Each structure stands twice: as C-alpha cells, then as structure tokens.
C-alpha positions in Angstrom: -58.5 12.2 34.4 -57.3 11.7 30.8 -59.5 13.8 28.5 -59.3 10.8 26.0 -60.9 8.2 28.3 -64.3 7.0 27.8 -66.8 7.4 30.4 -66.8 3.7 31.0 -63.0 3.7 31.6 -63.1 6.7 34.1 -65.8 4.9 36.1 -63.9 1.3 36.5 -62.3 0.1 39.6 -60.1 -2.7 38.0 -59.7 -6.0 39.6 -56.3 -6.2 41.3 -54.7 -9.7 41.0 -52.7 -11.4 43.6 -49.0 -10.4 43.8 -46.6 -12.1 41.5 -43.2 -11.1 43.3 -40.0 -10.8 41.2 -37.7 -11.8 44.2 -36.3 -15.2 44.2 -36.6 -18.0 46.9 -39.9 -16.7 48.3 -42.3 -19.1 49.7 -45.2 -18.0 47.5 -48.6 -18.8 49.1 -50.8 -15.9 47.7 -52.4 -16.8 44.4 -53.6 -20.3 44.7 -51.3 -21.8 41.9 -50.4 -25.5 42.2 -47.3 -26.4 44.1 -46.8 -29.3 41.6 -45.6 -29.0 38.0 -48.0 -29.7 35.0 -48.5 -33.3 33.7 -45.5 -34.8 31.9 -47.7 -35.5 29.0 -48.9 -31.6 28.7 -45.2 -30.6 28.7 -44.4 -33.1 26.0 -47.3 -32.0 24.0 -46.2 -28.4 24.3 -42.6 -29.1 23.2 -44.1 -31.3 20.1 -46.0 -28.1 19.1 -42.9 -26.2 18.3 -42.7 -26.2 14.6 -43.4 -24.6 11.1 -47.2 -25.0 11.9 -46.8 -21.8 14.2 -47.2 -19.8 10.9 -50.9 -20.8 10.8 -53.8 -19.8 13.0 -54.8 -22.1 15.6 -58.3 -23.9 15.3 -60.9 -21.1 16.1 -63.3 -23.9 17.3 -60.9 -25.6 19.4 -62.7 -29.1 18.3 -60.1 -31.3 19.8 -60.1 -29.8 23.0 -63.7 -29.4 23.4 -64.0 -33.2 22.4 -61.4 -34.0 25.2 -63.3 -31.9 27.8 -66.8 -33.5 26.6 -65.4 -36.9 26.9 -63.7 -36.4 30.5 -67.4 -35.2 31.7 -69.5 -37.6 29.6 -71.0 -34.6 27.7 -71.1 -33.6 24.1 -68.8 -31.1 22.4 -71.8 -28.6 21.8 -71.9 -28.6 25.6 -68.2 -27.4 26.0 -67.0 -23.7 25.5 -63.2 -22.8 25.9 -61.4 -19.6 26.2 -58.3 -17.8 27.5 -58.6 -18.7 31.1 -61.6 -18.9 33.2 -61.5 -15.0 33.9 -62.2 -14.5 30.0 -65.0 -17.2 30.2 -66.6 -15.3 33.1 -66.3 -12.0 31.3 -68.2 -13.7 28.2 -70.6 -14.9 30.5 -71.6 -11.5 32.3 -72.2 -10.1 28.9 -74.0 -12.9 27.2 -76.2 -14.3 30.0 -76.1 -12.1 33.0 -76.9 -8.6 31.5 -80.8 -8.3 32.1 -83.2 -5.5 33.8 -83.1 -7.5 37.1 -80.0 -7.5 39.1 -77.4 -10.3 39.0 -76.8 -11.9 42.3 -73.6 -13.1 43.9 -72.2 -13.2 47.6 -70.9 -10.2 49.3 -67.7 -12.0 50.1 -66.6 -13.8 46.9 -64.4 -13.6 43.8 -63.8 -9.8 43.5 -63.8 -9.9 39.7 -67.6 -10.1 39.6 -68.3 -6.6 40.5 -65.7 -5.4 38.0 -67.5 -7.2 35.2 -70.7 -5.7 36.2 -69.0 -2.1 36.1 -67.3 -2.9 32.8 -70.8 -4.0 31.1 -73.2 -1.7 33.0 -74.8 -4.7 34.9 -76.8 -4.0 38.0 -76.1 -6.2 40.7 -76.8 -7.2 44.5 -74.4 -8.6 46.7 -76.1 -11.2 49.0 -74.4 -11.4 52.5 -72.9 -14.7 53.8 -74.2 -16.1 57.1 -72.2 -15.6 60.1 -70.4 -18.6 59.5 -69.4 -17.5 56.1 -71.5 -20.0 54.1 -73.9 -19.3 51.1 -77.7 -19.6 52.1 -79.7 -20.6 49.1 -82.9 -19.3 50.5 -81.4 -15.7 50.1 -81.1 -16.1 46.5 -84.8 -17.0 46.1 -85.9 -13.7 44.8 -86.5 -12.2 41.4 -82.9 -11.7 39.6 -81.3 -11.5 36.2 -78.9 -14.3 36.8 -77.1 -16.0 40.0 -73.3 -16.4 40.0 -71.0 -17.8 42.8 -67.9 -20.0 43.3 -68.0 -23.5 44.8 -66.1 -23.8 46.9 -66.4 -19.9 47.6 -63.3 -17.7 47.4 -61.7 -16.5 49.4 -63.5 -18.4 52.2 -63.0 -22.1 50.8 -66.4 -23.0 51.9 -68.4 -25.4 49.9 -72.1 -25.6 49.0 -73.7 -29.0 49.1 -74.8 -30.3 45.7 -78.3 -30.9 47.1 -78.5 -27.2 47.9 -77.3 -26.3 44.4 -80.0 -28.5 42.9 -82.7 -26.8 45.2 -81.5 -23.6 43.8 -82.0 -24.8 40.4 -85.5 -26.0 40.8 -86.5 -22.8 42.2 -84.7 -20.4 39.9 -85.7 -21.5 36.4 -86.0 -17.8 34.9 -82.4 -16.9 34.7 -78.9 -18.4 34.4 -77.2 -20.0 37.4 -73.5 -20.0 37.0 -71.4 -22.2 39.3 -67.6 -21.2 39.3 -65.8 -24.3 40.2 -62.2 -23.2 39.9 -61.4 -25.2 43.1 -64.1 -28.0 43.0 -61.5 -30.7 42.3 -60.0 -30.4 45.9 -63.0 -31.6 47.8 -66.4 -30.2 46.8 -69.1 -31.9 44.7 -69.2 -30.6 41.1 -72.5 -29.7 39.6 -71.6 -31.0 36.1 -73.7 -34.0 36.6 -76.9 -31.7 36.8 -76.4 -30.1 33.4 -78.7 -32.3 31.5 -81.6 -31.7 33.8 -81.1 -28.0 34.2 -80.8 -26.0 31.0 -80.2 -22.7 33.0 -77.1 -24.2 34.5 -73.6 -23.3 33.4 -70.5 -24.7 35.3 -67.1 -22.9 34.8 -63.6 -24.6 35.3 -60.0 -23.8 34.9 -56.9 -25.6 34.2 -54.9 -23.1 36.5 -55.5 -24.9 39.8 -56.0 -28.7 39.9 -54.2 -29.2 36.5 -51.2 -27.0 37.2 -51.3 -24.7 34.2 -51.8 -21.3 35.4 -49.3 -20.0 33.1 -51.1 -21.5 29.9 -54.3 -19.5 30.5 -57.1 -22.3 29.5 -60.7 -22.1 31.1 -63.9 -23.6 30.1 -67.7 -23.5 30.7 -70.0 -26.6 30.6 -73.8 -26.4 29.9 -76.7 -26.6 27.6 -76.0 -26.0 24.1 -78.1 -23.0 23.9 -75.9 -21.2 26.7 -72.7 -22.4 24.8 -73.9 -20.8 21.7 -74.6 -17.4 23.4 -70.8 -17.7 24.7 -69.5 -18.5 21.3 -71.4 -15.6 19.9 -69.8 -13.1 22.4 -66.4 -14.8 21.8 -66.6 -14.5 18.0 -67.6 -10.9 18.3 -64.5 -10.3 20.4 -61.8 -12.8 19.3 -62.1 -15.7 17.3 -58.8 -17.1 18.2 -58.5 -17.0 22.0 -56.4 -20.2 22.4 -53.2 -20.5 20.7 -51.8 -23.7 19.4 -49.6 -24.4 22.6 -52.7 -23.7 24.9 -54.8 -26.1 23.1 -52.1 -29.0 22.9 -51.0 -28.7 26.4 -54.7 -28.5 27.6 -55.7 -31.7 25.8 -52.8 -33.6 27.1 -53.6 -32.4 30.8 -57.2 -33.2 30.5 -56.4 -36.7 29.1 -53.8 -37.4 31.9 -56.4 -38.3 34.5 -53.9 -40.3 36.8 -51.7 -37.3 37.2 -54.5 -35.0 37.9 -55.9 -37.3 40.5 -52.5 -37.7 42.1 -51.8 -34.1 42.6 -55.1 -33.3 43.9 -54.8 -35.8 46.6 -51.5 -34.6 47.6 -53.0 -31.0 48.1 -55.9 -32.4 50.0 -53.5 -34.4 52.5 -51.3 -31.2 53.0 -54.3 -29.1 53.6 -55.5 -31.2 56.3 -52.2 -31.2 58.0 -52.0 -27.5 57.6 -55.3 -26.8 59.0 -54.4 -28.9 62.0 -51.2 -27.1 62.5 -52.7 -23.7 62.3 -55.6 -24.7 64.8 -52.9 -25.8 67.2 -51.2 -22.3 66.8 -54.5 -20.9 68.1 -55.9 -19.9 64.7 -59.3 -20.0 63.6 -59.5 -22.0 60.3 -62.7 -22.0 58.2 -63.4 -25.5 56.8 -62.0 -25.5 53.1 -62.8 -27.6 50.1 -60.2 -25.6 48.0 -56.4 -25.5 47.7 -56.2 -22.8 50.2 -57.3 -22.2 53.7 -58.9 -19.0 55.2 -57.6 -18.3 58.7 -57.3 -15.6 61.3 -55.6 -15.2 64.7 -57.8 -13.8 67.4 -55.2 -11.7 68.9 -53.2 -10.8 65.7 -54.1 -8.5 63.0 -54.3 -9.9 59.5 -52.2 -7.2 57.8 -49.4 -7.4 60.5 -49.2 -11.0 60.2 -49.0 -11.0 56.5 -46.1 -8.4 56.8 -44.3 -10.1 59.4 -44.5 -13.3 57.3 -43.3 -11.4 54.3 -40.2 -10.2 56.3 -39.5 -14.0 56.7 -39.8 -14.5 52.9 -43.3 -16.1 52.9 -46.0 -14.4 50.8 -49.8 -14.9 51.8 -53.0 -12.9 50.4 -54.4 -10.4 52.8 -57.7 -8.7 51.8 -58.7 -5.3 53.3 -62.1 -5.2 51.9 -64.9 -6.0 53.1 -64.0 -5.0 56.5 -65.6 -8.3 57.7 -62.8 -10.3 56.6 -59.9 -7.9 57.2 -58.5 -10.1 59.9 -58.2 -13.2 57.8 -55.4 -14.4 55.6 -55.9 -16.7 52.5 -53.1 -19.3 52.4 -52.6 -21.4 49.4 -51.6 -24.9 50.3 -48.1 -25.3 49.0 -45.8 -28.3 49.1 -45.2 -30.2 52.5 -41.9 -28.2 53.0 -43.4 -24.8 52.1 -46.2 -25.4 54.7 -43.6 -26.5 57.3 -42.0 -23.3 56.6 -45.0 -21.3 57.2 -46.0 -23.1 60.5 -42.5 -22.6 61.7 -42.6 -18.9 60.8 -46.1 -18.4 62.5 -44.7 -20.2 65.5 -41.9 -17.8 65.9 -44.3 -14.7 65.1 -46.9 -15.8 67.6 -44.4 -16.7 70.4 
C-alpha cells in the first residue's frame, strides 16, 4: 500500500464500469448505451455553443436546464437538481440524504455503485435479497433504516416495481428518504415522478445517457421536494460549483425539449427488445421480464462466462457479472439496433448448436 494514501482510499473497492473496447467494428452490447444517435436538435445546440463565450464560466445554477426539465415533468425549478451524470447525482445523494445512524437499504442484486458510495462516505448499509424471481419485495424494506434506494427498473435484472408498490413503501416509510433511480424507466416502467408532490421524502433520479442518447455528454438530474433538492445543492456547492459545462447545458436543454425524437427512439428500443427476448427464448434461454433497454438472460446448459467469451470471439461484447454468485450464469445484453441484435442471435445460434 502506498504510504501516502489515506485510510479511506486504502479501504475502497472502486466501481468497475463496463468495458469501452478500443477495437473497431465490434457489436457493443455491454454498457446499455442507446443504439441511436442524439436528437438532431441537441447536436445543433452543441455546434451553436462553440464560440467566444467558452472563455466564461457556465451558469452554476443551470437555470435554463432546470426550467426545461421542470416544464417536461410539470414541476417547479426548485424541485430539480442537475449534475455531471446521474452517478455524481447519486454520490451527492448518499452524502446529503443517506448518511445516518441507521443503515441504508438497497437490493443485494442491483447497481454495484451503491456499496461503493457507502464505502467512500462511511455509510452503514444492508443489502436486501431479491425474491427467487429476482423481484424487489416492498415488505422486506418495512424496517428501521437510514434511507432506501433502488433502481426501477432494477439493474442488472431489468425487472420493474409497480408504481402502486412504490407508493405503498412511501406511505409506510416516512422517516427517511426513498430514492428511486429511474435510469431505465423510459423503456417501459411507471415513473414515480407523479408522486413527488404528495411525498416529501421521495427523490427520483434520471439520466440523459440512456433514453436520450447522450452518454458522452454526462448529464443527470434528481426530482423531488425543494427541501431535498436544497440538501443536494449544499453538497454540490461544497464540492464543485460548476459541474455542467456550457455544452452539457445546451445539449441537454435541446434533448429534453425534443419530446418527439425521445418518444420515437424509446419505442424503437422497446420493439427490438420484444423481438430479442422472443428469439433468445426460442434458443432455449431463460429471459427475465425487462422494462429496460437490456435483457438479463441465461442458458440452462451453458456457463455465462463461456458464452460471453465465445461471443467476444465473434466480435460481440456483452456484460457478464461474476458477483454475486447467484447471477454468475446470467448475461446482461443491451438492446442494440435490429441489425446488431440479429447478429447476436445468429452468433448464439452457432454457439449453442
């Protein structure tokens, strides 16, 4: 261990992002990026931002972007927080809202950044097992806690939690924050945003990386009661007053306001996901019901790691998780274009034959 490291750094197990391969001509189905490019309006806004004003700092309050997001969801700007990707939004949430004496609760199979944030900030946590069908069961969270966080749909399983169940959790859990991470909600799940005005403990997190095709721009936001948003702003302004540059703000505003393109690309992903799940099942795979832009799948007679390796030999990259052991045989496969998914099915057909 380096003698100059702090005890915190020495004890960290960092999050490992999905591979960003350098090889060309790969079918990249491992990091849940959109298979379709950004809104043309967003690209035009980015090009228009190139100019002399880049010598000036961006708006630290992101007022125009927050107004666009608030308008989209029929909220007030004071109910909107924006930052450098939803991962940074989540980092601020853990410090601002989930660091208490009681442990924070989240599923045992979920976004693996959650325990990393707990380690970084010294937050006690308890992982709540999913059911045998890989579902979140609300009754398991009705216990004293310092906060609750889960993705909906969950990742990497893709299974959604019904809005009625989220509201049942909110009615029962009034003493701590409930954070619903909706990175994939636009692909078929019910958003909890409509519950915000009734439940001051609810915070909903979104990203522009998935359904708005802007993973390279790094914009995320949180929606909730103004009191929760103020807590996030206090942390943000104690860390970095300018997390979103001029390009990010301009591109994000245009993407949010281009509702037609957003709805069109989401519909295309959903249609391809339906076809992909059916074809995978026809090959003998077990496919979990998904409301995300990916499917979680295993083959009863093939090891997940071997399938991933053999697909890679054919130029197709998917995500395999070695931990926890319960999902070691699964592959998480991003829904790509129709051509990409057809190439995947053809390759799997060869392998399984």
